[in-house]
N, C-alpha and C positions, 0 to 999 in steps of 0.2 A: 504493500500500500504506500509506504514511504517513497519507494523507488518510482512508483507511478506518478506521485505528486511532483517529484523532482523532474521527471521526464517532461512534464507538461509546463514546467517553468523554465523559460529560456535562460534565466540568470543562473540556473543550477545545472545546465547541461554538462559542464566540465565535471562537477561533483558526481552527477549521475553516471557519466562515462567511467570515472574512476571506480565507483562502487561496482558497476557491472564488470569491469576488468578484475577487480578484487574477487568477485564471486566466481568468475571463470577460473581464476588462478587457484582458488580453494578447491574447486571441483577437480582440476587436474592434479593438484598436489595430493589430494586424499583418495584418488581413484585406486581401487583394489578389488579383490575378489572374496573378501571375508563376508561382506554383507551385500544384499541386494534389496532395495526398497520396493515393495510390491505396488506402491502407488506410482512413483515416477520412473522406476526401473534403473535408478542410479546404482552403480557398483562402487562400493567403498571399502577401504581398509579399516576405517574406524567410523564412529558416530559422534555427534556433538553431545556434550554434557547437558542434561536437563534436570529439573526437579529441585526440591528443597533438601536441606541437610540439617536435621535436628536430632538430638540425642535419642529421643523417645522412639524414633523410627527404627533405630538399630536395637534398642533395648527390647522392644516389642516385636521385632522382626516383621514389620508391617510390609506386606507385599503389595505392590502397585503404587508406591510413592517413594520418595527419597531421591538423593542425588545419584545419577547413573548416566552412563553413556548410551543414549537411546534415541537421539534426535537425528533424523536424516539431514545430511548436510545440504542437499539440493532442495527438497520440498518442505523440510521442517516437520515431517510426520513423526509422531511419537510411538513408542512401543504399545501404548494403550489403544490407539486407533488402528495400528497395524494388526493387533490381535483380533479385533472385531472383524476387520476386513478379511483376514486370513481365514477365520472361521466361516464367513459367508462364502468365500471361494471354495472352501473344502466341502461344502454341502451343495455346491452348484446353484447357489441362491440367485445369482444374476441371470440365470438362463430362463427364468419364468417371471416376467415383469408384471403379471396380473396379481399384484399385491398392493395392499394399503399399508403404509409404514408411518409410524410416528417416531421421530428422532429428537430426543430431548438434549439440549445443550450440544448441538451438532458440531463435530470437529470438521475443520475445513476440508481436509483431504478426503475424509470419509464421505462427507455430504456431496462432494463433487462426483464421486463414483455413483452414488444413488441417483443424482440428478442426470447424469450421463446416460443411465440405463432406462430412464423414462418409465418408471413404474406407474401403475394405475393411479396411485396417489402417494405422494411423499410429502409429509408435513414435518417441518422443522420448527421446534419451539424452544423457547428459553424465557426465564423470568427477567423482564427488563427492569433492572434496578434504576431508581431515579437518577437522571443525568447520563444514562448509558443507552438511551433509546436509539441513538443514531450510530452506534458502533457495530451493530449487527448487519449482516448482509440482508438484502431486501427480501429474500425468501424465508427469513426466520420470523416467526410469529411470536407475539407476546403470550406465552402460555405458562400458567402456574401449575406445577406438577401436583399441587394439592387440590386443584379444581380444574381438571382437564375438560375443555369445552366441547366434548364429543360424546355421542350417545354410547350406550352399552354395546360391547362387542363390535366396535367400529373398525378396529385395526387388526390386520393379520400378524403384524410384527411391531414390537416396541423396542427401541434401543435407548438405553439410559446408562451411559458409560461414565462411571465415576461422578455421579451426581448426588446419590442418596446420602453420602457422608456430609453433604452441605445442608441437608434438610432437617430441621429440628423434629418435626413430626414425620419421621420416615415411614412409619407404618401406614399413615394416611396416604403418602405418596405411592407406596407399594399397592395399596388397595385401589387407588385410582387407576394405576396401570393395569391391574387385574380386571377392573371394571370395563375399560375400553378395549381390552383384548378379546378377540373372538375365541370361542371354543375351538381347540385344535391349533391355535396360534402359539407363538412363543415370544418371550421378552429376554433381552440380554441386559442383565442388571449387575454390572461390574461395580465393585467398591474396593478401596484399600482394606486389607484384612490381615489380622494377626492370627496365624495358625497355632501359635503357642498360648493363645488367650482363649479361655473357654467362654467367658461372658463379655459381651460388648460393654465398653466403658464410655459413659457419657455423663456430663454434668452441665445442665442448663444454666447454672449460675456463672459459668466461665464464658464471658462475652468479649473480653479484651483480646484483640488480635494477637498481641505479643504473648499473652498467656496461652492462647490456643495453640500457638506454634510450639510451645514447650510441652503442652499436655497431649495434644492430638497430632502434632507433626505438621500442621499447616494452619495459616491464620484464619482460613474460612472453613475449616472442618469443625464439626461439633461432636464427633465421637471417633472411637477406634473400634471397628467391628472385630468381634471374636467369632469363634466357631458357631455360636448361636445365631449368626446371621441367617443360616439356612432354616432355622426354626422360625424366624421372623417371616421369611418368604413363604414357608408352608402354612403359617398361621393365617395368611390372607388368602390361601387357596392354591398356591403354586406347587407344582411338582418340579423338583430341581434336578437337572442333569449337569454333571460337572465334566468338562472336557479338559484334560491335563497334558495332552501330548503334542499340542500344536507347535511348541517351541522346538521340539525334537524333530517333528516331521518337516518343518519349514525352518531349518536351522540358519539359513542365510538372511532371514527377514528381520533379525535383530529383536526378537521377542524376548520378554522376560521369562526365563525358564521356570520361575517359581509362580508365575501368575496363571491361574486356571481360569477358564471362562465358564460363567454360570448361565445356563440356558434354562429359563423358567417357563414351563409348559402349563397351559390352561386346558 
């Protein structure tokens, strides 16, 4: 986005040219065969560092967050969105576009793929915080996960990738997803999770962003999910399927070997 603005401003043409040259140099410098991004097809010897670095992440062994080398140098995709895309590819999801999909807090690279395949209906939604209404792409609608404005059993698939850890009333959010999902459909409901913790830890009294970083591992997280996450999903009616071998089967995609994908069936 920044580069586009620079390109359209004649005063900044030299700066834009320098940045584009710098990008091209980085792609040449980091070219290799250890990784291949499934979105842009770039082959790399390493990936860029992404994520936060807080003590609690390592103490609780929270999978799905933390500082890690998992960002594509070319398109910026993360391991979290590559995981969902890889799963969809593994089940040949894109071969049948006759589906209605709800994608909450849509990741840019992932949403581009869904838009390109022209599904029957592809709805992108996110909660527009005050002052941020104009930062979303035009195809993203203002949708509160606690009150999804669609009828019962409307969608064939719901994607909610690392969202519920931000929602105070997560059971309400899960229930809404279950409500709008048709029978026989499925939802992908990824969250950061500690497999060494039995019970999810949350404390509504902790609202200061700096304190949340120390306690939950990120300034806008409100809990650390434990193994009872699956009980929460089952409580609202889901049957949970866990797929754990994608990082092994697609070893060049730079997936997190510890992150499993949660397929929630209705």
